[in-house]
C-alpha positions in Angstrom: 22.0 -1.4 -69.7 24.7 -3.8 -69.3 24.8 -5.6 -65.9 28.3 -7.0 -64.8 29.0 -9.9 -62.6 30.1 -7.6 -59.7 26.8 -5.7 -60.1 24.7 -8.8 -59.7 26.9 -9.9 -56.7 26.2 -6.4 -55.1 22.4 -6.7 -55.6 22.4 -10.3 -54.0 24.3 -9.0 -50.9 21.8 -6.0 -50.5 18.7 -8.1 -50.7 20.1 -10.6 -48.0 20.6 -7.8 -45.7 17.3 -6.3 -46.3 15.7 -9.9 -45.4 17.8 -10.1 -42.2 16.8 -6.6 -41.0 13.3 -7.3 -41.6 13.5 -10.5 -39.5 15.3 -8.5 -36.6 12.5 -5.9 -36.6 9.5 -8.5 -35.5 9.7 -8.1 -31.6 6.7 -10.4 -30.8 4.2 -12.9 -32.8 1.0 -11.4 -33.6 -1.6 -12.1 -30.8 1.1 -12.8 -28.0 -0.6 -12.3 -24.7 -0.1 -9.2 -22.6 0.1 -9.3 -18.9 -2.5 -7.1 -16.9 -2.3 -5.3 -13.6 0.3 -6.9 -11.5 0.6 -9.8 -13.9 -2.8 -11.2 -13.0 -5.1 -10.2 -15.7 -5.1 -10.8 -19.5 -2.9 -13.9 -19.2 -4.0 -16.3 -21.8 -2.8 -19.3 -19.8 -5.2 -18.7 -16.8 -8.2 -21.0 -16.9 -10.2 -23.2 -14.6 -11.5 -22.7 -10.9 -9.5 -21.5 -7.9 -11.1 -22.4 -4.5 -10.3 -19.8 -1.8 -10.9 -20.4 1.8 -11.0 -17.0 3.6 -11.7 -15.6 7.0 -15.2 -14.4 7.6 -14.4 -10.8 7.9 -13.0 -10.7 4.3 -16.5 -12.0 2.8 -17.5 -8.6 1.3 -14.1 -7.7 -0.1 -13.2 -11.1 -1.4 -16.6 -11.3 -2.9 -16.0 -8.1 -4.9 -12.2 -9.0 -5.7 -13.4 -12.3 -7.1 -16.0 -10.8 -9.3 -13.5 -8.3 -10.7 -10.8 -11.1 -11.2 -13.2 -13.3 -13.2 -14.1 -10.2 -15.3 -10.4 -9.5 -15.9 -9.7 -13.3 -16.9 -12.4 -14.7 -18.8 -12.6 -18.5 -18.5 -11.8 -18.5 -14.8 -13.9 -19.0 -11.6 -13.2 -18.0 -8.0 -15.1 -20.3 -5.6 -15.2 -18.8 -2.1 -15.6 -20.3 1.3 -15.9 -18.3 4.4 -15.6 -19.2 8.1 -13.6 -18.5 11.3 -9.8 -18.8 10.2 -9.3 -21.8 12.9 -12.3 -23.8 11.3 -10.8 -23.2 7.8 -7.4 -24.3 8.9 -9.1 -27.6 10.2 -11.0 -28.2 7.3 -7.8 -27.9 5.1 -5.8 -30.0 7.3 -8.5 -32.8 7.0 -8.3 -32.6 3.3 -10.6 -29.7 2.0 -9.6 -29.0 -1.6 -8.5 -25.4 -1.1 -6.1 -23.6 -3.4 -5.9 -20.4 -1.5 -6.0 -19.7 2.2 -6.6 -16.1 3.6 -6.5 -15.9 7.4 -7.5 -13.1 9.8 -4.3 -13.7 11.8 -0.8 -14.9 11.4 -1.3 -17.6 14.0 -3.6 -19.7 12.0 -1.5 -19.3 8.9 1.5 -20.6 11.0 -0.7 -23.6 11.8 -1.0 -24.5 8.0 2.7 -24.0 7.6 3.6 -26.3 10.4 1.2 -29.0 8.8 3.5 -28.6 5.7 0.4 -27.5 3.6 1.6 -24.0 2.8 3.3 -23.5 -0.4 6.2 -21.0 -0.1 5.7 -18.0 2.1 2.3 -16.4 3.0 2.1 -12.6 2.0 0.6 -10.1 4.4 -1.8 -8.0 2.9 -4.2 -6.1 5.4 -4.6 -5.2 9.0 -7.6 -4.9 11.1 -8.7 -3.8 14.8 -11.9 -4.5 16.8 -14.6 -2.1 17.5 -17.9 -2.3 19.6 -21.0 -3.1 17.7 -24.3 -2.1 19.4 -27.9 -2.0 18.1 -28.8 1.3 16.4 -30.6 2.4 19.7 -27.7 1.3 21.9 -30.1 0.0 24.7 -27.3 -0.5 27.4 -25.7 2.8 26.6 -22.4 1.6 25.7 -19.6 4.1 25.3 -16.4 2.5 26.3 -14.7 -0.9 26.5 -15.1 -0.8 30.2 -18.9 -0.6 29.9 -19.0 -4.2 28.3 -18.3 -5.4 31.8 -21.2 -3.7 33.6 -23.7 -5.9 35.3 -26.6 -7.0 33.0 -24.9 -6.1 29.6 -25.4 -8.9 27.2 -21.9 -9.2 25.4 -21.1 -11.5 22.7 -17.6 -12.3 21.5 -15.7 -14.7 19.1 -14.4 -17.9 20.7 -10.9 -17.7 21.7 -9.3 -19.9 19.0 -10.9 -17.5 16.5 -8.6 -14.4 15.7 -11.2 -11.8 16.9 -11.7 -13.8 20.0 -8.0 -13.9 20.7 -7.7 -10.0 20.1 -10.6 -9.4 22.4 -8.5 -11.5 25.1 -5.5 -9.6 24.5 -7.3 -6.1 24.9 -9.1 -7.5 28.1 -5.7 -8.0 29.5 -4.3 -4.7 28.4 -7.4 -2.8 29.7 -7.5 -4.7 33.0 -11.1 -5.6 32.3 -12.8 -8.9 32.4 -15.7 -9.6 30.2 -18.5 -12.1 30.9 -19.8 -12.8 27.4 -23.4 -14.5 27.0 -22.1 -16.4 24.1 -18.9 -17.1 22.1 -19.3 -17.4 18.5 -17.1 -19.3 15.8 -17.0 -16.3 13.5 -17.0 -12.5 13.6 -20.1 -12.5 11.3 -22.2 -14.6 13.7 -21.3 -12.0 16.5 -22.4 -9.3 14.1 -25.5 -10.9 13.4 -26.5 -11.4 17.1 -25.9 -7.8 17.6 -27.9 -6.8 14.6 -30.7 -9.0 15.6 -31.1 -7.4 19.0 -30.1 -10.6 20.8 -27.0 -8.9 22.3 -26.5 -5.4 23.7 -22.9 -5.3 22.4 -20.4 -7.4 20.4 -16.7 -7.2 19.7 -16.3 -7.2 15.9 -13.8 -5.7 13.3 -14.0 -2.1 12.3 -14.6 -3.4 8.6 -17.7 -5.4 9.8 -19.2 -2.2 11.5 -18.6 -0.2 8.3 -20.0 -3.0 6.2 -23.1 -3.4 8.3 -24.3 0.1 7.4 -27.3 1.4 9.5 -28.0 -2.3 11.0 -25.4 -1.6 13.8 -23.7 1.3 15.5 -20.2 1.3 15.9 -18.2 2.5 18.9 -14.4 2.8 18.6 -12.1 2.4 21.7 -8.5 3.2 22.2 -7.5 -0.1 23.8 -8.1 -1.8 20.4 -4.7 -0.5 19.3 -3.3 -3.2 21.7 -4.5 -6.0 19.4 -3.8 -5.4 15.8 -4.6 -8.3 13.6 -2.4 -8.9 10.4 -4.1 -10.8 7.5 -1.6 -13.2 5.5 -2.7 -15.1 2.1 -0.9 -17.9 0.8 -1.3 -21.0 -1.7 -2.2 -24.4 -0.2 0.4 -26.8 -1.0 -2.1 -29.4 -2.3 -3.6 -27.1 -4.8 -4.2 -28.5 -8.1 -4.2 -25.0 -9.9 -1.3 -23.4 -8.4 -1.0 -20.8 -11.4 -4.4 -19.6 -11.0 -3.9 -19.6 -7.2 -0.8 -17.4 -7.6 -2.5 -15.1 -9.9 -5.4 -14.4 -7.5 -3.1 -13.9 -4.7 -1.3 -11.4 -6.8 -4.6 -9.7 -7.6 -5.6 -9.4 -3.7 -1.9 -8.0 -3.0 -1.9 -5.8 -5.9 -3.4 -2.4 -6.6 -6.8 -3.8 -7.3 -6.8 -5.6 -3.8 -5.4 -2.6 -1.9 -8.1 -0.4 -3.3 -11.0 -2.7 -2.4 -9.6 -3.5 0.9 -8.8 0.2 1.8 -12.2 1.4 0.8 -13.7 -1.4 3.3 -11.6 -0.1 6.2 -8.8 -2.4 6.3 -5.3 -1.0 6.9 -2.0 -2.0 5.4 0.6 -4.3 7.0 
């Protein structure tokens, strides 16, 4: 079969077109990383340790979320530090190497922002209200907020600079009831501990703390608690050395994974 010059030219053009179409059909290189839930998991660039300073009332939920985050992102580690929000702000402003701060109120996050130590804008991710915690036997027969002011009742609260303490003061004013606590603690977990051990007849803690304590304490809700709803914000500390990982953890907390864990623990949504 005779092949003419025109035939050869046509074949060359067809071959060039085939090569070009094959190149256009390649959408991504093999092995390209795929983003996971809310862009936080499965990202190949995430590595190292993120140090998270969080309010004491977040201990159970953040411990769970940290474990899930590490499992979804091999090669990462979440180092957690829990205390009263005001104590954590003090530590960060004094140079503590935190990457992420999660506060039990917006006031203490504001202090971090005022100190120029907040990178960008914090995100509100949960709400919480107070409840009365009493020992399982309820020795002082507490049934209302007003009962906490009865003579002889040993009540424990958070210190005023701690979010749970500030909320308690707001409720006192709204209810027209003045409490005379036998001690003021630096974190809500300390208040819960004194009630669980029987050192106090009652304590003001968050509803999430009562739920997390199981049968160690009995929770008594009261209508006045709606007068002081605490909003929890989370943000990246401006001095963070791993802002990519900090942002990924914040996305995990504020995304579907975080909402589920927080909701199961009794937290509300902002």
